[in-house]
N, C-alpha and C positions, 0 to 999 in steps of 0.2 A: 504494501498500499504505499501511495505517496500523496504528493497534495495537490490539488488542480488550481486553477485560476478562482474557482468559486469557494473554493476551502479556505485560502488564501484570505479571500477579502472577507468573507462571514466571521474568521477569526480576528484580523485586524479589526474591523468594525465592532465586532461584540466588544473588544478590549477596550475599545475610544482609541487607536494608535493607527500611524501612518508611517511609509516608509522614513526613514531621517534620510536627509540629504547629506549633513552634516557626519556620518557613518559611512556614508555612500553605500546605503542600504539600496538595493535590486534584489527581490527575491526571485527565485527561480518557480515558476510554477506551471511547468511542463510534464508530466511525469516520463515521459518519453524523452528529455534532455537528461533529467537527473539519473536514471536508468543507463542511458548511454555514456554518461561520465564513471557512474563505476565499471560498466564494462571497459573503458578503456583503461582505467586505472587498477584492472586486471589485479584486484585483491580477493582475497578469500578467506576461509576457514583460516585460524593460525597468523593471519599478518594484522598485524596493529596499524591502525590509518589516527592521524591526527587531523581532524575536518579546522580550519580557521573559519570563524563566521557564518556559525550553523543556522543563524535567521530562527525560522519557524520550522528547519527540521526536515524538509524538502528532499535534500541530497542526502542526508542522515538516514533517513529510512531507506533508499533506495541501496547506500553502501549498508547499512546494517544488513539488508537481505542476503548479501554475497555470504553474510558468516562469520566476516571479518570482525576484530574489536576495534570499535568506534571511539573517539576522543572527541567531543565535540564542543569546541569553545566558543563561547558568545560573551563579548563585551556592553550588551545593551540590556540594562537590568529590566526593563518593561517588557521585552521580549522574552526570558528568562523562564515565566510561568508558562507561556502558550509552547516552547520549546520543549519545557519537560515534560507538558500534558500528551506533545506529539510523539517524544522517543523515550522518555525517561522509563517505562515501564518495559523496555525492551534490555534483556540480560546482557547484549554485549554492546550495549551503548551506555559511556558514560557523560554526562552534562558539565561543564567548566568552567565559571562566570571566569574571565580573564579579557585581557586587551592582549589581541596578540601581538603589538609591539615594544609590549612589557611583561612578556610570560617568563616565568622561571621555569625554563625548560628544562633543566636537570631534576626537579621534582616532577612536573608533569611529564617528561618520559620514563622515570621510575627505573632508569640505570639498565632498559631495552635498547636493543639496537635494531637497525633494518627497519624504519619507520617510513610508511609512508604520508606521504601530507596530500588529500584532495580536498579542494574548498573553488567554490567560488568566493572570489578573492574581491571584495571591499574595492572599487577603482581607485579609490585615494589613498590606497595602502599597499597594492600591490608589487610596485617595484621595491621598494625599501625591505618588506617581507622577505619575498624570497631571497633579495641580497642578503640579506642577517642571516636565514636559516643557512644557505649556502658556507656564508663564511662562519658560521658560531656553532650549526647544528648539525654536525657530522653525522649523528644519529638517524636524521633523516636522509634516507639514501634515494628516494625517486618522489615524485611530485607530480601531478594532474593537479592542473591547476586552470581557471576560467577567470580571464582578464578583458580588459579592453583589447580589441584586437591589435591597434596600434604598438600595445604592449607587449603583445603577444609575438607579434613579430620583430621585437627589437629583442628579443629573450633568445631568439632562434635565429638572428640575422648572421648571415656571412659578411667578411670584409670586401668590400667595393661595392656595399648596397646602400640603399639610402637608411634605411634604419638601423644600421649597423653603428654601435656606439659603446660607451664605457660598460652598459650595462650585460651588453653582449659578451666583450671580453672577460668579465666578470663570471658570468654564466657556462663559457667556453673556457674557461681556466676550473671550473669545479664539476664541470658535465656535459652531458652532449643536451642538448634540447630540439625539438620539432614541433610544429603546429600541428595539431591531428584533428582538429574539426575546427569550422566556425559556428557560430550561433546568432541568430538573428534577434532583434532587440524584441519580440513578441512573444517571448518565453518565459519573457520578466514581468514582475508587477512592484513598481510601475515600469515600465517600458523605458529603458535609454535610450540616447540618439545615434548610439554606433553599434555597431557588431562587435562581439565577442568572439576569444578565441579561447579553443582548449591546449594546453602547450603542455606537454610531457617533459621533463627535466628526470634523466638519469646523473648519479652520480658517479664521477670515476669510480671504478672498483681499485684503483693504486692511485693517488696525486700525480697531477701532470709532471710538477716539476717539484719535490719536496725540500731542494735547497734553495729557492726563493725565498725571501720574504717579502709576504703577502700587502702587506702596509708599504714596502718600497714600490713593487708592482704597480699595487691600484692606484695611487698617490700620483704616478708617471702617468697609468691611462686617464686619470683624471684632467692633467695637465693638459695632456695632449689632445685630448676632446673640449676641453674648454673652448679652445678657439680652433673648431674643428676645418674651417674652411681655411686655416692659414697652413702655411706649410711648416713641417715640425722646427726647423730651423727658427722659426719666429715663435709659433708656440710654445715653444720649450726652451725658449732663451732665459737663459738665470736659471735651469733648473738642469737641463741636459746642452752638453758642447755639440756642434757638427760633429767635430771629431769623436765622440762619443757614439752617436748616431753610425758612422760609417763603420768604427768597430763593430758596430753590433749585425753589420750588416744591413743597415736602412741607408736610404737615401734623404739628405736633410733635405731634400725637396718633395719628399713624401710628406702626405695627410695621415691623420690619424683612423681614419676610415679606411686606409689602405693595407694595414698593418694587421698578420694574424697576431691571435693570442703567442702565439711561439716566436714571433716578431717581437712582444711586448717583454719575454721570458728572457730573451738575449739582452735585451737593452737594460731589465733592470740588474740581471748579471755585471755586464759592463760598468753602470752606474755603480755597483755597491764597491766593486775593485776600486774604486777611485780613479 
């Protein structure tokens, strides 16, 4: 069982609630869509799933049908009673009241590894949340997230494409991303003005380069993309010299969007060596 548009509207109206723009709330109200997400997440009995922004529990219900153990996180005090009413009776679902951007991850994950994050992420936290989980929560080894289409394209972008940016490099450093589906606005309540994308991210089994300093690496990446239309010799002036770029096998006339994660890794090693 999942929630239809009529079910969601009735529950919200009955509680005197509306979606909160400040929290980026757009509830999925199409059973086929939530079951599609659960299927693409490829989770089942024995898997541990963290769901961020569970809302009314429509996706939670679809994930629970798989037999996986679900930890459903929701920040909105007003929604919690409805969420608990919809999913709290299920033996494989635990509802947690918390802010996704300030979670106590070690406590939440309970020492277990190999978690999957599956979520319809609020548009306003999608990028920083995915970045933070990749950086700081290695126990999450895979994700299937629904995000604004433009954001999803950035997560999975390749060098020399318009969507490629600093977050693309971060994702590529930690794992492999691909857009596995597009979702229209019609499946949401309220309806957003843009399409959404389903993005699969799988963490690398072993670090791409365990010897690199990630803080240095991403500081260089952010500097390069801060003025992405400029050549790197200008965009990174004062941080990286043209000689260092050349030592890393990078033309000083290149632009940030032309560099792969491996180019950035070489540059980080050159800069760290002084």
